[in-house]
VOPAGU-2260 file (C-alpha; in pm, 1 decimal, decimal comma):
REM VOPAGU-2260
SITE   aa  ch    i         X         Y         Z
SITE  MET   A    0   12106,7  -10979,9   16511,8
SITE  SER   A    1   12332,9  -11238,7   16339,4
SITE  ARG   A    2   12532,9  -11159,4   16039,1
SITE  ARG   A    3   12778,8  -11324,1   15812,9
SITE  LEU   A    4   13059,9  -11067,5   15702,5
SITE  SER   A    5   13227,8  -11183,7   15389,1
SITE  GLY   A    6   13558,9  -11048,5   15254,4
SITE  TRP   A    7   13731,1  -10979,0   15606,3
SITE  CYS   A    8   14106,1  -11079,4   15505,3
SITE  GLY   A    9   13931,2  -11320,9   15259,9
SITE  ARG   A   10   13748,5  -11488,6   15543,0
SITE  LYS   A   11   13399,6  -11505,3   15697,2
SITE  VAL   A   12   13342,7  -11358,0   16025,9
SITE  GLU   A   13   13004,3  -11449,5   16181,1
SITE  VAL   A   14   12871,9  -11191,0   16422,1
SITE  LEU   A   15   12602,0  -11254,8   16683,7
SITE  ALA   A   16   12443,8  -10979,3   16907,3
SITE  VAL   A   17   12163,6  -11048,2   17165,5
SITE  GLY   A   18   12063,7  -10778,6   17381,1
SITE  TYR   A   19   11781,7  -10648,3   17616,2
SITE  PRO   A   20   11696,7  -10308,2   17747,1
SITE  ARG   A   21   11617,2  -10477,0   18063,3
SITE  GLN   A   22   11645,4  -10852,9   18157,7
SITE  GLU   A   23   11336,9  -11026,8   18288,0
SITE  GLN   A   24   11224,1  -11357,6   18369,7
SITE  GLY   A   25   11235,7  -11556,1   18043,8
SITE  ARG   A   26   11438,3  -11265,8   17879,9
SITE  GLU   A   27   11775,1  -11320,6   18020,7
SITE  LEU   A   28   12120,5  -11334,8   17858,0
SITE  VAL   A   29   12224,9  -11598,1   18086,9
SITE  ASN   A   30   12006,0  -11906,6   18179,7
SITE  GLU   A   31   11993,8  -12273,5   18156,8
SITE  ASP   A   32   11804,9  -12275,3   17791,9
SITE  ASN   A   33   12078,9  -12030,2   17619,0
SITE  ALA   A   34   12399,8  -12192,8   17499,3
SITE  LEU   A   35   12650,1  -12027,2   17304,7
SITE  LEU   A   36   12751,8  -12335,3   17115,6
SITE  GLY   A   37   12381,8  -12429,6   17052,2
SITE  HIS   A   38   12241,0  -12752,7   17150,3
SITE  GLY   A   39   12428,2  -13029,3   16987,4
SITE  GLY   A   40   12600,5  -12855,8   16680,1
SITE  LEU   A   41   12933,0  -12783,0   16826,3
SITE  LYS   A   42   13142,2  -12949,1   17085,0
SITE  LEU   A   43   13371,0  -12749,6   17303,6
SITE  LEU   A   44   13745,2  -12839,0   17287,4
SITE  THR   A   45   13898,8  -12555,5   17473,8
SITE  SER   A   46   13798,7  -12217,1   17644,3
SITE  GLU   A   47   14002,6  -11932,5   17803,0
SITE  VAL   A   48   14014,6  -11554,1   17828,0
SITE  VAL   A   49   14177,2  -11359,1   17534,6
SITE  GLY   A   50   14377,8  -11117,3   17732,9
SITE  ASP   A   51   14467,2  -10867,2   17469,4
SITE  TYR   A   52   14110,3  -10839,9   17369,9
SITE  GLY   A   53   13881,3  -10906,2   17667,6
SITE  TYR   A   54   13699,5  -11180,2   17507,6
SITE  TRP   A   55   13624,1  -11535,2   17599,2
SITE  GLU   A   56   13776,5  -11770,8   17352,4
SITE  VAL   A   57   13601,7  -12109,5   17261,8
SITE  VAL   A   58   13752,8  -12344,4   17031,8
SITE  ALA   A   59   13501,1  -12596,6   16919,8
SITE  VAL   A   60   13430,9  -12865,3   16651,9
SITE  ASP   A   61   13101,6  -12913,5   16447,6
SITE  ASN   A   62   12969,9  -13265,4   16356,7
SITE  ASP   A   63   13145,5  -13288,4   16038,1
SITE  GLY   A   64   13499,3  -13230,9   16240,5
SITE  HIS   A   65   13548,1  -12859,8   16112,8
SITE  GLY   A   66   13714,5  -12649,9   16388,4
SITE  TRP   A   67   13580,5  -12287,2   16485,3
SITE  VAL   A   68   13725,9  -12008,6   16704,1
SITE  ILE   A   69   13471,6  -11804,4   16859,1
SITE  TRP   A   70   13498,0  -11500,1   17076,4
SITE  SER   A   71   13229,6  -11364,6   17289,6
SITE  MET   A   72   13192,6  -11094,4   17564,5
SITE  TYR   A   73   12900,1  -10919,1   17743,1
SITE  ASP   A   74   12813,0  -10545,3   17766,5
SITE  ILE   A   75   12625,7  -10466,8   18074,2
SITE  GLY   A   76   12531,9  -10111,7   18110,4
SITE  GLY   A   77   12832,0   -9990,6   17915,8
SITE  ARG   A   78   13094,5  -10225,3   18106,2
SITE  THR   A   79   13242,6  -10514,0   17901,9
SITE  PHE   A   80   13314,2  -10870,2   18058,5
SITE  ALA   A   81   13451,6  -11187,1   17912,6
SITE  ILE   A   82   13346,8  -11400,2   18207,3
SITE  THR   A   83   12991,7  -11500,3   18239,2
SITE  ILE   A   84   12962,2  -11507,2   18622,2
SITE  ILE   A   85   13110,8  -11164,5   18658,4
SITE  SER   A   86   12879,9  -11009,4   18411,5
SITE  GLN   A   87   12585,0  -11165,5   18614,4
SITE  LEU   A   88   12717,7  -11005,2   18942,7
SITE  TRP   A   89   12770,4  -10682,7   18781,9
SITE  TYR   A   90   12411,1  -10685,6   18634,4
SITE  GLY   A   91   12270,6  -10769,1   18998,5
SITE  LEU   A   92   12464,3  -10503,0   19145,1
SITE  ARG   A   93   12369,1  -10240,6   18883,7
SITE  ALA   A   94   12014,6  -10358,3   18900,4
SITE  LEU   A   95   11968,9  -10244,3   19269,5
SITE  THR   A   96   11944,7   -9886,1   19134,4
SITE  ALA   A   97   11808,1   -9939,9   18779,7
SITE  PRO   A   98   11832,5  -10242,8   18561,1
SITE  PRO   A   99   12105,0  -10174,8   18285,1
SITE  TYR   A  100   12087,2  -10281,9   17909,3
SITE  SER   A  101   12264,8  -10602,8   17842,6
SITE  VAL   A  102   12417,9  -10756,1   17530,2
SITE  LEU   A  103   12599,7  -11071,5   17455,9
SITE  PHE   A  104   12833,7  -11023,1   17157,9
SITE  ALA   A  105   13007,0  -11320,7   16967,1
SITE  LEU   A  106   13218,0  -11346,3   16679,6
SITE  LYS   A  107   13286,3  -11682,0   16509,0
SITE  VAL   A  108   13545,1  -11801,9   16229,3
SITE  ALA   A  109   13647,4  -12124,1   16087,6
SITE  CYS   A  110   13982,1  -12268,4   16165,5
SITE  VAL   A  111   14106,4  -12291,8   15802,7
SITE  PRO   A  112   14378,9  -12345,6   15766,7
SITE  SER   A  113   14416,9  -12348,3   16135,1
SITE  CYS   A  114   14287,4  -12203,3   16448,4
SITE  ALA   A  115   14577,4  -11978,2   16489,0
SITE  GLU   A  116   14455,4  -11820,1   16159,3
SITE  GLY   A  117   14108,2  -11796,9   16305,9
SITE  ARG   A  118   14252,5  -11617,1   16595,0
SITE  SER   A  119   14457,9  -11362,1   16386,0
SITE  THR   A  120   14145,6  -11300,8   16185,8
SITE  LEU   A  121   13926,4  -11227,0   16478,0
SITE  GLY   A  122   14198,2  -11000,9   16647,1
SITE  ASP   A  123   14219,7  -10787,2   16314,6
SITE  PHE   A  124   13861,4  -10774,0   16296,6
SITE  VAL   A  125   13810,7  -10658,2   16683,4
SITE  HIS   A  126   14107,2  -10424,7   16637,4
SITE  LYS   A  127   13941,5  -10266,6   16324,7
SITE  MET   A  128   13548,4  -10308,7   16376,7
SITE  GLY   A  129   13497,1  -10454,7   16734,6
SITE  SER   A  130   13425,3  -10141,0   16927,3
SITE  GLU   A  131   13191,1  -10007,7   16650,0
SITE  LEU   A  132   12979,8  -10350,7   16645,6
SITE  VAL   A  133   12963,7  -10344,9   17018,1
SITE  ALA   A  134   12842,7   -9989,2   17037,4
SITE  THR   A  135   12590,5  -10044,4   16769,5
SITE  ALA   A  136   12450,6  -10350,2   16944,5
SITE  ALA   A  137   12444,0  -10149,4   17288,4
SITE  ARG   A  138   12275,5   -9859,9   17125,7
SITE  ALA   A  139   11987,2  -10072,3   16981,1
SITE  SER   A  140   11963,1  -10254,2   17327,0
SITE  ARG   A  141   11945,3   -9907,9   17513,9
SITE  THR   A  142   11692,3   -9762,8   17287,7
SITE  ASP   A  143   11422,2  -10023,6   17190,1
SITE  ALA   A  144   11251,0  -10130,6   17520,7
SITE  THR   A  145   10975,7  -10281,1   17360,8
SITE  ALA   A  146   11176,1  -10525,1   17139,5
SITE  GLY   A  147   11310,2  -10872,0   17203,7
SITE  PRO   A  148   11662,3  -10983,9   17118,8
SITE  VAL   A  149   11870,8  -10724,8   16923,5
């Protein structure tokens, strides 16, 4: 599911959720073919954990020189992670008993007029809507065992 939500504090927030009821070979959130920034469209400038919100923050620039702030996190069986390797380790541990659902959740906003404004918009968005969006993606991932990505 990928949506552009307009009118959020006068800003557009792009939302992406990709999930699986159970990961399998070729149906994995994390592998060499998947890239949060795509392949060639965005270039990484900085990345770090946003401590107050539990998201991984990426600041990137596109081919036209426009800046973007992207926040992402993983939900593995109801537990959220900002750091990819930790989410993979948790998935492996949980899969010893029963494979949990897994969701990658990302939010993107333009750095207009600045990336600080973008961060502020994402903070407001996550504070007011983040938990419901994550819960919706998780429900869809848990209940549709025959479908592909959410």
